[in-house]
C-alpha positions in Angstrom: -0.2 25.8 46.4 0.6 23.5 49.3 3.1 20.6 49.4 0.1 18.2 49.5 -1.4 19.6 46.3 1.9 19.4 44.6 2.7 15.8 45.5 -0.8 14.5 44.7 -1.4 16.6 41.5 -2.6 15.2 38.3 0.8 15.1 36.4 3.3 12.5 37.0 6.7 13.3 38.3 9.9 12.5 36.4 10.6 9.4 38.4 7.0 8.1 37.9 7.2 8.6 34.2 10.6 6.7 34.1 9.1 3.8 36.1 6.1 3.7 33.8 8.2 3.6 30.6 10.4 1.0 32.0 7.3 -1.1 32.9 5.8 -0.6 29.5 8.9 -1.7 27.8 9.1 -4.8 29.7 5.5 -5.6 29.3 5.8 -5.0 25.5 8.8 -7.2 25.3 7.0 -10.1 27.1 3.9 -9.7 25.0 5.8 -9.6 21.8 7.9 -12.7 22.6 5.2 -14.8 24.1 2.6 -14.0 21.4 4.7 -13.7 18.2 3.0 -16.8 16.8 -0.4 -15.5 17.3 0.4 -12.2 15.8 2.0 -13.8 12.7 -1.0 -16.1 12.2 -3.3 -13.0 12.1 -1.3 -11.0 9.6 -3.1 -12.3 6.5 -6.5 -11.5 8.0 -5.3 -8.1 9.1 -4.2 -7.4 5.5 -7.7 -8.3 4.1 -9.3 -6.3 6.9 -7.3 -3.3 6.0 -8.7 -3.0 2.6 -12.3 -2.2 3.6 -11.1 -0.1 6.4 -8.9 2.0 4.2 -11.7 2.2 1.7 -13.8 3.8 4.2 -11.3 6.2 5.5 -9.9 7.1 2.0 -13.3 8.2 0.6 -14.0 10.4 3.3 -12.8 13.6 1.4 -14.6 12.8 -1.9 -17.7 15.1 -1.7 -20.3 12.6 -3.0 -23.0 15.2 -2.3 -24.3 15.2 -5.9 -24.2 19.0 -6.0 -23.3 21.2 -8.9 -20.0 20.8 -10.4 -17.3 23.3 -9.6 -16.6 26.1 -12.0 -13.2 24.8 -12.7 -14.6 21.5 -14.1 -17.2 23.4 -16.2 -14.3 25.5 -17.8 -12.0 22.6 -18.7 -14.8 20.2 -19.6 -14.4 16.5 -19.6 -10.9 15.8 -20.5 -11.1 12.1 -20.0 -14.3 11.6 -22.3 -13.5 11.0 -26.0 
C-alpha cells in the first residue's frame, strides 16, 4: 500500500477522531444550553408519543398469527379461566 492510499484511506486517524469528538462535545454543550427550554417544553409530548411507539415495538414478539396453540398450552389447559 502506498503512502497516498494510507493517508487518504476510509478510516480516520487517531488525531482526526480526537478532533471530531472534541467538536461533538462542544456542539452538544451549546445545543443543550441554548435549547434547554425547547427540550423541556417538549417532554410532556414526548412522553405521550412514547406510549404508542412502545406499544408497536413491544407487541412485535407476540405471535398473533391465529395458528394452532402450542402443545404446552394444550397440556396445561387454561389456568386463568375459572
